[in-house]
N, C-alpha and C positions, 0 to 999 in steps of 0.2 A: 409619718410626719418628720421623723429625724432624717430620713434619706432625702426628703424634699428640701429640707433646710441646708443640708450639707451640698446639695447640687447647687442651690442658689448661691451659696458662698463661694463655691468653686467658680461659678459663672462670673460673679463680681470680680474675684481675684484675676481671672483670665482677661476681663474687660479692663481692668486696670493696668495689667501688663501690656495689652495691645495699645491702649492710649499713650502710655509712657514711651513705648517703642516708636509710635507714629510722631510723637512730639520731638523726640531726638532725631528721627530721620528727616523731619521737616526742617529742623534748625540746621542740620548739617547740609541738607539739600539747598536750602536758601543761601548759605554762606558759600558753597562750592559754585553755585550759579553765578553769584555776583563776582567771585574771584575769577571764574572763567571768562565772563564778559569783559573783564578789565585786562585780560592778556591776549596776546596776539598768537596766531599759529595753531598748530595741532594741539599742544598742551592746553591752551585756552579753550579751544573747542571741546576737547575731552572733558575738562573740569565742568564746563557749562552743561554738557549732556548728562554726566553723572549727577550733577546738582539738580537738573530739571527732573531727572528720573526719580530721585529720592523725594523731591517736593511733591511730585504727582502722586507717588505711592502714599506719602503721608496724608495728602488731602483727600484722596479717594478710598483708601483702605485696601486698594487692590494692587497687584503686581503683574503688569502686562508681560514682563519678560518670563516670569515663572509660569504664568498661566498659559502663555503660547507654547511653553515647553511641556504643558500637561502636568506640572509639579505642584500646582496650587500655590498658596502665599509663601513668601520668603521666610517668615517666621516659622511656619510649620515645617519646612523641609531643611532649615539651617541645621548643619552638623556641629557638634561640639568641637571646640578648638582646645587643644592640649598644649600646656606650657610647663616647663620645668627648668629650674635653675638650682645651682648649688654654690656655696661659699664656704670657706674655712675660716673660723673665727678663733682668735687666740685667747679663749676663755673656756672653762669647764662646761660641759653639756648641761648640768643642772641649773647653772647660772642663766645660760642662754634660754633653756626651756622655760625657766621660772619667770623671766621677763616677758616672753612670748605669750605665755598662758594667761597673764593678766592682759586680756585682749584690749582694754582701754588704753594700754601703752602704745599700740601700734601706730596710730596717726602721728605720734611724735617723731617716727622715724620713716614712715612710709608716706611718700608725698601725694599719692593718689587717694588716700583716705581722708575724708572730712571728719568722721567720728566713728567710734565703736561703742555701743552701749550694752553691758552685759545685763541681761534680763534675769537670768538665773545661773546655776552652775553649768548649764549646758547651752542655753540658747542666748543669742546676742543679735543686736540690730546694727547693720552696717550701712554707712553712707559714704559713697565714693564719688570722686570727680568724674565727669564725662566730658565729651567734646563740647566746645563752644561755651563754656561757663555753666553748663547744666550739671546735674548729679543724678545718681541712681542709687536706690536703697534696697535692702533686702533683710530678711532675718535668716539666720543660720544656726545650725545645731551641731555641737560636737558629738561625734559618734564613736571616736576611738581616742582615748586619752591614757597614754602610758607615761607617767612622770619621768622627765629626763630623757625621753626617747622618742616619743611621737604624739602628734595631735592630728586627728582626722576630722573633717566636717563635711556637711552638705547644706545647701541652702534649703529652706522651707517652701512649700507650695505658695505660688503667687509672687515669687521673687522676680524683680524686673531682670536681673542677671542670674540666670539658672546657673549654679556652679557647684563644684564639689572638689575636694582635694586633701592633701595631707602635708604636714611639715615634719621631717625626721631630723632628729639631733643625734649624730653619730660621734661617739667619743673616740678621739684620736690621741696618739702618744703626745706627751708634753702638755696635758690639760687643754688641748685644742678640741674644737667641735666642727664637724662638717654639717651645715644646715642645707638640707634638700627640700625644695618646695616644688610639688607637682600639683597642678591646677588644671581642671577641665571646665570650660565655661561656654555658654551660648551668648554672643553678643545681642544687644537689644534689637538691632536692625538687621540681623542675620549675617551672612558672610560679607556682604558689600558694606554693611555697617562696620565691621571689623576693619576693613580696608580704609574707610573714611576716618575712623577713629585713629589709625596708625598715621595718617597724613597730618593729623592735628596733634600728634604726640601723646595720645591717651589710650594706648593699646597695652593690655596687661603684660605681654611678653617683655616688651621693653621696660615697663614699669617695675616689674618684679626684679629684673636684672639690676636696674639702677638702685632700687630700694634695698636689695640685699647688700649691695656694696656700702650704701650708707649705714646699714645696720651693723656690718663689720667695723666700719670706721668709728661708729659711736661706741661699741663695746671696747675696741682695741685702743681708743683715744681716752677711755676712762669717763666719758660723759654719760654712760648708762650705769646707775648704781647697782651694787650687788644686792641680791635678794636675802 
């Protein structure tokens, strides 16, 4: 009985993830299609073609390109995308770690986050901005927490954006800290979805680079309080 219940729960989570992915793909496809039809030349034709492809995939739940290649659906074959960035902050590592570890602080300095809700000492719920005014959400669990040095996490089953990563806080001379973020994620609509997201300025690589610079400016400018 327990095994059957777990299976049903997993199926429901998987269906929810697929529906969210198709919604995002459809929204992006429709927008690209309209933009492409409004432009002349090769660029307009290309945007319209990609938009039509995304819209078709969202409406039918099938991916003709991947199926023709014998690879199945895009979501099933999408490979993780790896992102990493570092920044040096003129504040002690314990201060920087302490602010970051209070996860609900992060939306104040990270523009792509709508909210972070800490569910307990390890688990949290994240809501992030996605292309075209939509958002994605997931639950994550901290799996490696070394005060003043490192925070490691991974998303929990059923996440719209499957992700894992770590933030390291390296103490440097002069009470400075090197903050190094390493992140692996699967975009909701696969590799093509990541390209579309980048077109609209909502791709995690550029977001993290910009947000780390904002994080640095906030600490060094004195707008982030000491813990």
